[in-house]
N, C-alpha and C positions, 0 to 999 in steps of 0.2 A: 740463175744468172745467166744473163745472152752473152755477156764480155767478162773481161777479167779485171773487175773492180779493185780490186786490192793490191793489184800489181803496181809498183813506184812508175810515176810517168815517164815514158819512152822505152820502158823494160819490158823483156819477154817474163812469163813467168817462170821458174827454174825447171830445169827436167823434172828435177827429184818431185818439185809439187804435181805436175803434170801428170806424171808417174801415177801419185797417189790420188790424185784426181780419176784418173780412167781405171783403178784399182779399185776404188771405194764404188764407181758405177757399176762396176763388171760385177760387184758383191750385191749391192742393193737393188739395181733394177731388176734381176731375175728374181730377185726375194718379192719385191713389190708386185710384179706381175703374177707369179703363183699365189699370194695370198688375195690378188685381185679377181684371179680364174676361181679360187675357192670360195670366196664371196661370204656371205652369210657371219656367224659370229667371228669368225678369223679377221676378216676385212673390218668389218665394226671397230674391234678391238685395235688393230693398228690405227685406224684412222682416229679415234678417241685419244688413243697413246700421242699421236702426232699434233692433235689439235691441242692437248695439253701444252706439250713440247713449245709450240708456236706462242700459244701465251706467256709461258714461261721466258721464253726469248725476247718476245716483246716486253715485257715488265723490266726485262734487264737492259734492253736497249734505251729506254726512256728513264732509267734509273728509280724504278719504282719497284724493284723485286722484293717486297718486303715477305716475311713468311705467311702473315695474315692472307696478303691479298693474292698471293701467290696458291695457297692452301685453299682459299676458299672458290677462286677458278677455276682450279682442278677438281674440286669437288662438282661444281655446276658443270663443268663439260662433260665428266663422267657422268652423272644424272642424265645429263643430255643423249649421251650415246647407247646409255642401256636403256634408255626410253624408246628412241628408235629402234634399236635393235628388236625389241618386240612389237613394234608398229605402234607405239606410242606418239606418233607425229606432232599431234597436238599437245599431247604431255610435254613433251619435249621444247616446243616451242613456249611454252607458260614457263616452265624451270628455266630457259634461257632469260626470258623477259625479267621475270623476276631476280633470279642468280644475279643477271647482269645489271642490276639496279644495284643491288647487296655490294657487288665487287666494284662498282661504281663510285657507290659510297666509302667504301674501305679505302678508296685512291687519295679521298680528298683533293688535296691540291692539285694532282695529276689527273683527278677524273674523267676529264674529256678524252684523253690518249688513253686512260686504262679503260674507255668504255668502248675506243675504237680498237684496242688490241683485242677484247673480249668480241667482239662482233667479227673481227676479221677469223678468229679462230672457230669460232661458231659455225659463221659462213662455211669454213672449209669442212667443218665436221657432217655441217646437213649435206651439203652438195654433194660432197664426195660418197657419202651414205647413199641418196635417194638413187644419185644415177645408176649406182649399181645394183641398187633394190629391184629395178626392172628385168622381171624374170625373163623377159623374152631378148632383149638387145643390152641389157646392162653392162656386161663385159665386154662386147663390143664398143659400144658408146665409151665405155672407160678408158679402155684402150686406145680410143682413137685420140681422146684428148691426152693423154700421157705422151702417145709418140709425137702430137702436134707441138705439145710444148718442148719434148725432148728434140724435136726437130730444128724448134727455134732456137731453141737455146746452142745445139752445136752447130747450125750452120753460123749462126753471129757469132759466135766465138771464133770460128776459122775465117768466115768472110773478114770479120772486125782487123784481125789478127795480118790477113794476108793481103787486104786491099788498104785498109786504113781510109784515109780521107777525113772531112769535116766528120766534127763531133755533135751527136744528137741531141743532146743536152747537158752541155758541159758544167753548168753550174752545179746539177745534181749528179752525174755520173759520168766522170771526166772522162773513161776510157771508152764508153760505147761511141761507135760510129754511125754515120746512115748506111754506110755499106754493110755492117753488121746487122745493120736491122734489117735491112732488105735482103742479107741472105739468109737469115733466120725465116723470113716471110718466103721467102721462095721455096726453102727446105720443107716448111708445112706443107705447102701445096704438092710436092713432093708423094708426102703421107697419104694426103685426100685422094690423089692419082693412085695409088697403091691398093686402098681400100676399095675403090672403085673397079679396078681391074680384078680383084680377088671377088667381085660380085658381092661385097658389103656396102651397100647403098648406092646412090646414083652419082654420076660423077661430077655435074654441075652444083647441085645443093652441097656434097661434100667439099668442092672448092671454096666456094664461098663461107661454109662454115669455117675451113681450116682457117680461112684468110681473117676471117672476125676473130679465131681463138688466139692466132698468133700475135695479132696486133694487141689483144688484150691481154696476153702473155707478157707481151715486152714491156705495157703500161703498168701490169703489177709488179715487174722487175723494178721497174724506175719507181714506183710509189715507194718501194722496200729501200732503193737507194734514196730516196728523199727523207725518210723517217730517219735512217740509220745517220744522214750529212745533218740533219737536225739536231741529233744529239751527239754529234763528234763519235760516231761509233764506226769501225771498220767492219766487224764482223760481227753477226749477231751470237756467235757461240763458235768454239772449236771442235763440238759435235762428232761432224763428219771430213775427215782427214780428206785435206786438200779443197774442201768444199764450202768450208766455214759451220755455219748452224742451220738448222731447219729452214729458220726464214729466209736465209740466203738459197738455199735448192730449192725451195717450194714456194717463193714468191710468185712465178709466172703459173704455176698450176694452179694455186689458190685462185686466182683472177679466173683465169681461164675453167677451171672446173665448175664456179660459181656462173660464168657465162654461161657454159653449157646447159646447165640446169635449168636455166632461165629459159633457154630457148626450146628446151625438150618440154620443159612447162606448160609453157605458153602455147604447145600445138598440143600435145597428148595429156595433159595435167600431171599431179605432183606424184603418181606411184607409175606414171610410165615415160617420165622423163629420157630415160634411152631409147627409147623408140621414137619418141618427137625430134631426137637429134639425129637419130640413123635411115629413119624410114620418111621417105618423101613421096 
């Protein structure tokens, strides 16, 4: 989340909450980077577990978190992750389509929302794994996306708090401001400039991609806020101290990694999406 959605109007987050946010980030960010660097089955396992968590939280948000529906989605997502891990992308897609249809049928009255949540989690799963699976540039591409999203998040948070000003979309997210959106956008460009300065990609393409991913990341944040507001929910869960749930923490990343994979896929194909993103 790029700014403090859950804080009361006109209030700043309590120091203890900010401390919890920082401490959680200091633990989780290095862990995520280490597992991303290791890649292979460790990364697939992490992404699969997170995707299952995203789907479970989505069902809780929409008020459809029955054991049958959560269990069915868990099994299908786990099977998709296992299939991709062993190189069976087509199998994973078929499992997702068939399993997603079953999940939708189980949801009954909320089948549209359940189907959307399943697609959300499945997209996060496949895109995160496929970007990393590029043997040449998978890790650098994944780190680029992560750092752009984190920079957008952090830049937006502090620019929004320090500058304030007109609201970005008050009906959906009352605390987000245009200043915060611009601050996050500028911060993402700094990441691109840093990669180019280190010789990892060319400056102009990376700046353009970071701009796209920053905007997409903020759109993903707003999408998650809109879903929560639609169902009158403040946090998707309380899993991560100071941050809420997985959806609250990863809303921007899910949108950005999907956009990154699409860009990479269009340029270099399914299995070289990382190179398609980073090599121009």
